[in-house]
N, CA and C atoms as an extended XYZ file, in Angstrom:
330
Properties=species:S:1:pos:R:3:atomname:S:1:resname:S:1:resid:I:1 pbc="F F F"
N         9.999       79.204       48.494 N   MET     1
C        10.256       80.713       48.712 CA  MET     1
C        10.625       81.056       47.356 C   MET     1
N         9.720       81.883       47.008 N   LYS     2
C        10.081       83.123       46.061 CA  LYS     2
C        10.557       84.540       46.677 C   LYS     2
N        11.785       84.613       46.049 N   SER     3
C        12.105       85.930       45.889 CA  SER     3
C        11.275       87.550       45.841 C   SER     3
N        11.153       88.128       46.834 N   PRO     4
C        10.603       89.341       46.948 CA  PRO     4
C        11.294       90.397       46.428 C   PRO     4
N        12.887       90.252       46.007 N   ALA     5
C        13.982       91.555       46.298 CA  ALA     5
C        14.234       91.503       45.188 C   ALA     5
N        13.621       91.098       44.137 N   GLY     6
C        13.949       91.312       42.243 CA  GLY     6
C        15.432       90.415       42.168 C   GLY     6
N        16.738       90.921       41.856 N   SER     7
C        17.970       90.294       42.082 CA  SER     7
C        18.067       89.366       43.007 C   SER     7
N        17.570       89.422       43.941 N   ARG     8
C        18.320       89.342       45.663 CA  ARG     8
C        17.298       87.629       45.391 C   ARG     8
N        18.272       86.730       44.711 N   ASN     9
C        17.622       85.602       44.593 CA  ASN     9
C        18.237       84.316       45.357 C   ASN     9
N        18.885       84.522       46.340 N   ARG    10
C        19.511       83.124       46.775 CA  ARG    10
C        19.006       83.480       48.135 C   ARG    10
N        18.278       82.534       49.426 N   LEU    11
C        17.766       82.565       50.628 CA  LEU    11
C        19.302       82.206       51.261 C   LEU    11
N        19.640       83.120       52.460 N   VAL    12
C        20.735       83.282       53.257 CA  VAL    12
C        20.496       83.085       54.638 C   VAL    12
N        21.134       82.707       55.296 N   SER    13
C        21.310       83.062       57.223 CA  SER    13
C        22.210       83.743       57.395 C   SER    13
N        22.562       84.975       57.674 N   ILE    14
C        23.237       86.075       58.562 CA  ILE    14
C        23.548       84.888       60.183 C   ILE    14
N        24.832       84.625       60.558 N   GLN    15
C        24.660       83.863       61.754 CA  GLN    15
C        26.658       84.437       62.404 C   GLN    15
N        25.803       84.753       63.955 N   ARG    16
C        26.929       85.609       64.717 CA  ARG    16
C        27.381       84.208       65.706 C   ARG    16
N        28.581       84.370       66.232 N   ARG    17
C        29.286       83.546       67.380 CA  ARG    17
C        28.789       83.712       68.389 C   ARG    17
N        28.413       82.738       69.037 N   ALA    18
C        27.464       82.437       70.732 CA  ALA    18
C        28.226       81.276       71.216 C   ALA    18
N        27.987       81.296       72.683 N   ILE    19
C        28.602       80.270       73.607 CA  ILE    19
C        27.331       79.426       74.011 C   ILE    19
N        27.336       78.159       73.784 N   GLY    20
C        26.386       77.037       74.295 CA  GLY    20
C        27.308       76.361       75.118 C   GLY    20
N        26.578       75.479       75.320 N   GLN    21
C        27.291       73.821       76.030 CA  GLN    21
C        26.723       72.699       75.251 C   GLN    21
N        28.175       71.928       75.940 N   ASP    22
C        28.154       70.545       75.072 CA  ASP    22
C        27.465       69.708       76.019 C   ASP    22
N        27.511       68.354       75.864 N   GLU    23
C        26.771       67.331       76.387 CA  GLU    23
C        27.025       67.265       77.806 C   GLU    23
N        28.090       67.314       78.342 N   ILE    24
C        28.523       67.797       79.820 CA  ILE    24
C        28.402       69.400       80.619 C   ILE    24
N        28.004       70.284       79.940 N   GLY    25
C        27.765       71.096       80.172 CA  GLY    25
C        28.985       72.741       80.132 C   GLY    25
N        30.181       71.942       79.391 N   GLN    26
C        31.105       72.798       79.470 CA  GLN    26
C        30.722       73.826       78.141 C   GLN    26
N        31.450       74.856       78.389 N   PRO    27
C        30.784       75.822       77.302 CA  PRO    27
C        31.797       75.542       76.183 C   PRO    27
N        30.749       76.321       74.897 N   VAL    28
C        31.446       75.734       73.444 CA  VAL    28
C        31.216       76.716       72.690 C   VAL    28
N        31.942       77.066       71.647 N   GLU    29
C        31.500       78.457       70.780 CA  GLU    29
C        30.386       77.878       70.025 C   GLU    29
N        29.294       78.237       68.911 N   THR    30
C        28.552       77.915       68.243 CA  THR    30
C        28.299       79.021       67.665 C   THR    30
N        26.993       78.920       66.533 N   TRP    31
C        26.725       80.143       65.866 CA  TRP    31
C        25.057       80.237       65.903 C   TRP    31
N        24.599       81.318       66.278 N   GLU    32
C        23.196       81.650       66.094 CA  GLU    32
C        22.691       82.640       65.091 C   GLU    32
N        21.199       82.282       64.388 N   GLU    33
C        21.226       83.064       63.229 CA  GLU    33
C        20.603       84.562       63.461 C   GLU    33
N        21.427       85.283       63.131 N   VAL    34
C        20.726       86.644       63.376 CA  VAL    34
C        19.440       87.162       62.321 C   VAL    34
N        19.645       86.144       61.155 N   ALA    35
C        18.637       86.735       59.996 CA  ALA    35
C        18.437       85.653       58.939 C   ALA    35
N        17.332       85.845       58.464 N   ARG    36
C        17.284       84.682       57.586 CA  ARG    36
C        17.178       85.777       56.291 C   ARG    36
N        17.645       85.974       54.789 N   LEU    37
C        17.207       87.204       53.948 CA  LEU    37
C        17.849       87.085       52.943 C   LEU    37
N        17.445       87.442       51.671 N   TRP    38
C        17.363       87.380       49.933 CA  TRP    38
C        18.528       88.399       50.089 C   TRP    38
N        19.657       87.315       48.717 N   ALA    39
C        20.458       88.427       48.862 CA  ALA    39
C        21.027       87.443       47.558 C   ALA    39
N        21.847       88.658       46.742 N   SER    40
C        22.852       87.996       45.246 CA  SER    40
C        23.937       88.289       45.587 C   SER    40
N        24.767       87.107       45.307 N   ILE    41
C        25.970       86.335       45.585 CA  ILE    41
C        26.968       86.567       44.289 C   ILE    41
N        27.889       87.223       44.479 N   ARG    42
C        28.835       87.392       42.982 CA  ARG    42
C        30.257       87.027       43.418 C   ARG    42
N        30.549       85.865       42.861 N   HIS    43
C        31.902       85.393       43.106 CA  HIS    43
C        33.535       86.287       42.177 C   HIS    43
N        34.130       86.639       42.641 N   ALA    44
C        35.066       87.110       41.980 CA  ALA    44
C        35.658       86.064       40.647 C   ALA    44
N        35.525       86.745       39.595 N   SER    45
C        36.410       85.801       38.698 CA  SER    45
C        37.680       85.611       38.803 C   SER    45
N        38.254       84.848       38.226 N   GLY    46
C        39.545       84.044       38.022 CA  GLY    46
C        40.668       85.486       37.968 C   GLY    46
N        39.710       85.707       36.577 N   VAL    47
C        40.712       87.056       36.048 CA  VAL    47
C        41.117       88.614       37.474 C   VAL    47
N        39.622       88.533       38.010 N   GLU    48
C        39.856       90.014       39.013 CA  GLU    48
C        41.001       89.268       40.011 C   GLU    48
N        40.692       87.676       40.409 N   THR    49
C        41.471       87.706       41.343 CA  THR    49
C        43.050       87.556       41.126 C   THR    49
N        43.538       87.510       39.776 N   ILE    50
C        45.296       87.428       39.085 CA  ILE    50
C        45.297       89.344       39.065 C   ILE    50
N        44.291       90.002       38.957 N   LYS    51
C        44.706       91.590       38.800 CA  LYS    51
C        44.926       91.867       40.274 C   LYS    51
N        44.242       91.701       41.298 N   ILE    52
C        44.378       92.123       42.804 CA  ILE    52
C        45.462       91.323       43.020 C   ILE    52
N        46.427       90.433       42.504 N   GLY    53
C        47.552       89.369       43.442 CA  GLY    53
C        46.821       88.298       44.600 C   GLY    53
N        45.804       88.103       44.598 N   ALA    54
C        45.571       87.802       45.372 CA  ALA    54
C        45.501       85.601       45.065 C   ALA    54
N        45.461       85.186       46.313 N   ASP    55
C        45.714       83.619       46.356 CA  ASP    55
C        44.353       83.368       45.289 C   ASP    55
N        44.468       82.729       44.351 N   ALA    56
C        43.314       82.203       43.626 CA  ALA    56
C        42.955       80.736       44.270 C   ALA    56
N        43.646       80.837       45.478 N   SER    57
C        42.487       79.240       45.859 CA  SER    57
C        41.595       79.962       47.014 C   SER    57
N        41.582       81.407       47.123 N   VAL    58
C        40.434       82.023       48.103 CA  VAL    58
C        39.210       82.169       47.642 C   VAL    58
N        38.104       81.437       47.489 N   VAL    59
C        36.623       82.010       46.905 CA  VAL    59
C        36.544       83.034       47.550 C   VAL    59
N        36.592       84.593       46.634 N   ARG    60
C        35.846       85.334       47.480 CA  ARG    60
C        34.470       85.551       46.750 C   ARG    60
N        33.569       86.259       47.581 N   ALA    61
C        32.402       86.637       47.065 CA  ALA    61
C        32.043       88.321       47.605 C   ALA    61
N        31.481       88.721       46.267 N   SER    62
C        30.036       89.964       47.091 CA  SER    62
C        28.812       89.525       47.362 C   SER    62
N        28.462       89.621       48.668 N   VAL    63
C        27.040       89.005       48.860 CA  VAL    63
C        26.395       90.699       49.369 C   VAL    63
N        25.491       90.906       47.936 N   ARG    64
C        24.490       91.740       48.066 CA  ARG    64
C        22.867       91.785       48.884 C   ARG    64
N        22.605       92.608       49.873 N   ILE    65
C        21.298       92.579       50.975 CA  ILE    65
C        21.089       93.928       51.041 C   ILE    65
N        19.403       93.673       51.102 N   LEU    66
C        18.831       94.852       52.114 CA  LEU    66
C        19.543       95.680       53.185 C   LEU    66
N        19.787       96.859       52.988 N   TYR    67
C        20.542       97.264       54.403 CA  TYR    67
C        19.317       96.627       55.749 C   TYR    67
N        20.791       96.473       56.112 N   ARG    68
C        20.449       95.674       57.914 CA  ARG    68
C        21.377       96.415       58.908 C   ARG    68
N        20.771       97.130       59.750 N   HIS    69
C        21.507       97.705       61.277 CA  HIS    69
C        21.871       95.922       61.301 C   HIS    69
N        23.416       96.505       62.288 N   GLY    70
C        23.802       95.678       62.841 CA  GLY    70
C        24.904       94.625       62.605 C   GLY    70
N        24.834       94.287       61.303 N   ILE    71
C        26.093       93.154       60.551 CA  ILE    71
C        27.269       93.861       60.347 C   ILE    71
N        28.131       92.627       60.733 N   ASP    72
C        29.532       93.549       61.147 CA  ASP    72
C        30.376       91.697       60.789 C   ASP    72
N        31.931       92.610       60.671 N   ALA    73
C        32.589       91.450       59.834 CA  ALA    73
C        33.057       90.513       61.009 C   ALA    73
N        32.203       90.352       62.319 N   ALA    74
C        32.913       88.875       63.098 CA  ALA    74
C        31.556       87.984       62.677 C   ALA    74
N        30.534       88.278       61.618 N   MET    75
C        29.379       87.316       61.574 CA  MET    75
C        29.812       86.518       60.034 C   MET    75
N        29.240       85.579       59.664 N   ARG    76
C        28.671       84.739       58.534 CA  ARG    76
C        27.794       84.643       57.737 C   ARG    76
N        27.705       84.608       56.429 N   VAL    77
C        26.976       84.472       55.357 CA  VAL    77
C        26.646       82.889       55.431 C   VAL    77
N        25.385       81.678       55.437 N   VAL    78
C        25.307       80.416       54.973 CA  VAL    78
C        24.767       80.319       53.875 C   VAL    78
N        24.783       79.912       53.192 N   THR    79
C        23.722       79.095       51.814 CA  THR    79
C        23.694       78.189       52.164 C   THR    79
N        23.276       77.218       50.989 N   SER    80
C        22.829       75.974       50.815 CA  SER    80
C        23.837       75.152       50.267 C   SER    80
N        25.238       76.210       50.137 N   VAL    81
C        26.257       75.362       49.803 CA  VAL    81
C        27.943       75.761       49.752 C   VAL    81
N        27.720       76.724       50.774 N   ALA    82
C        29.000       77.041       51.377 CA  ALA    82
C        28.586       78.232       52.902 C   ALA    82
N        29.617       77.979       53.192 N   ILE    83
C        29.730       79.410       54.424 CA  ILE    83
C        30.745       80.293       54.197 C   ILE    83
N        30.369       81.686       54.532 N   TYR    84
C        31.258       82.741       53.677 CA  TYR    84
C        31.739       83.542       55.117 C   TYR    84
N        32.993       83.748       55.572 N   ASP    85
C        32.755       84.681       56.459 CA  ASP    85
C        32.771       85.809       55.852 C   ASP    85
N        32.109       87.356       56.945 N   ILE    86
C        32.069       88.018       56.489 CA  ILE    86
C        33.530       88.753       56.945 C   ILE    86
N        34.052       89.739       55.468 N   LYS    87
C        35.417       90.293       55.861 CA  LYS    87
C        34.844       91.933       55.493 C   LYS    87
N        34.120       92.158       55.086 N   ALA    88
C        34.012       93.701       55.583 CA  ALA    88
C        32.103       94.260       55.223 C   ALA    88
N        31.834       95.417       55.823 N   VAL    89
C        30.700       95.485       55.341 CA  VAL    89
C        30.500       97.053       54.730 C   VAL    89
N        30.085       96.834       53.367 N   LEU    90
C        30.377       98.064       52.597 CA  LEU    90
C        29.250       98.975       52.175 C   LEU    90
N        28.932      100.540       52.227 N   PRO    91
C        27.222      100.844       51.756 CA  PRO    91
C        27.282      100.550       50.441 C   PRO    91
N        26.193      100.410       50.101 N   ASP    92
C        25.833      100.500       48.485 CA  ASP    92
C        25.469      101.924       47.973 C   ASP    92
N        26.735      102.520       47.470 N   GLU    93
C        26.501      103.865       47.227 CA  GLU    93
C        25.941      104.122       46.290 C   GLU    93
N        25.961      102.772       45.285 N   GLN    94
C        24.483      103.322       43.886 CA  GLN    94
C        23.506      103.777       44.231 C   GLN    94
N        23.086      102.362       45.158 N   ASP    95
C        21.396      102.201       45.308 CA  ASP    95
C        21.124      103.225       46.561 C   ASP    95
N        21.782      102.668       47.498 N   ARG    96
C        21.629      103.170       48.441 CA  ARG    96
C        20.522      103.027       49.409 C   ARG    96
N        20.437      101.744       49.229 N   ASN    97
C        19.538      101.000       50.087 CA  ASN    97
C        19.491       99.286       50.170 C   ASN    97
N        21.171       99.201       50.334 N   GLY    98
C        21.915       97.428       50.723 CA  GLY    98
C        23.157       98.250       50.841 C   GLY    98
N        23.408       96.901       51.544 N   ILE    99
C        25.054       96.894       51.564 CA  ILE    99
C        25.477       95.615       51.067 C   ILE    99
N        26.850       95.774       50.863 N   ASP   100
C        27.752       94.549       50.290 CA  ASP   100
C        28.601       94.117       51.182 C   ASP   100
N        28.304       92.940       51.655 N   LEU   101
C        29.110       91.978       52.286 CA  LEU   101
C        30.626       91.472       51.432 C   LEU   101
N        31.634       91.937       51.692 N   VAL   102
C        33.053       91.462       51.314 CA  VAL   102
C        33.290       89.640       51.808 C   VAL   102
N        33.469       88.596       51.600 N   CYS   103
C        33.394       87.374       52.360 CA  CYS   103
C        34.616       86.323       51.465 C   CYS   103
N        34.848       85.652       52.218 N   GLU   104
C        35.622       84.611       51.724 CA  GLU   104
C        35.172       83.148       52.344 C   GLU   104
N        34.357       82.441       51.004 N   ALA   105
C        33.766       81.080       51.466 CA  ALA   105
C        35.043       80.100       52.603 C   ALA   105
N        34.423       79.621       53.472 N   VAL   106
C        35.477       79.026       54.490 CA  VAL   106
C        35.461       77.181       53.996 C   VAL   106
N        33.729       77.023       53.821 N   ASN   107
C        34.176       75.504       53.122 CA  ASN   107
C        32.503       75.325       52.681 C   ASN   107
N        32.129       74.187       51.838 N   ALA   108
C        31.178       73.692       51.315 CA  ALA   108
C        30.058       73.121       52.497 C   ALA   108
N        29.168       72.976       52.353 N   VAL   109
C        27.921       72.779       53.632 CA  VAL   109
C        27.786       71.283       53.045 C   VAL   109
N        27.821       70.502       53.758 N   SER   110
C        27.401       69.123       53.124 CA  SER   110
C        26.132       68.766       53.203 C   SER   110
């Protein structure tokens, strides 16, 4: 699938927590897809991490998407190689047509 969004070249899934049931009917926490959309993902460099005094073992990323209502910090971004918890949702002040999701990697997708 080719990106229609220029520099947004990664197809990602935005997911929110949901309650499902396990095989015996007990409630379990799951994730459900809210949207599948194109994004650009930029990881903070090692120098940036040191300058802000952050833990270097935490992978931080900025995920830029076209503006979409309803995205919040309780959600996550899933790519083909990683899962990112959304820590903050920031308006794109330069173009005013998108939002930046401040994220931290949870783990790699196998």
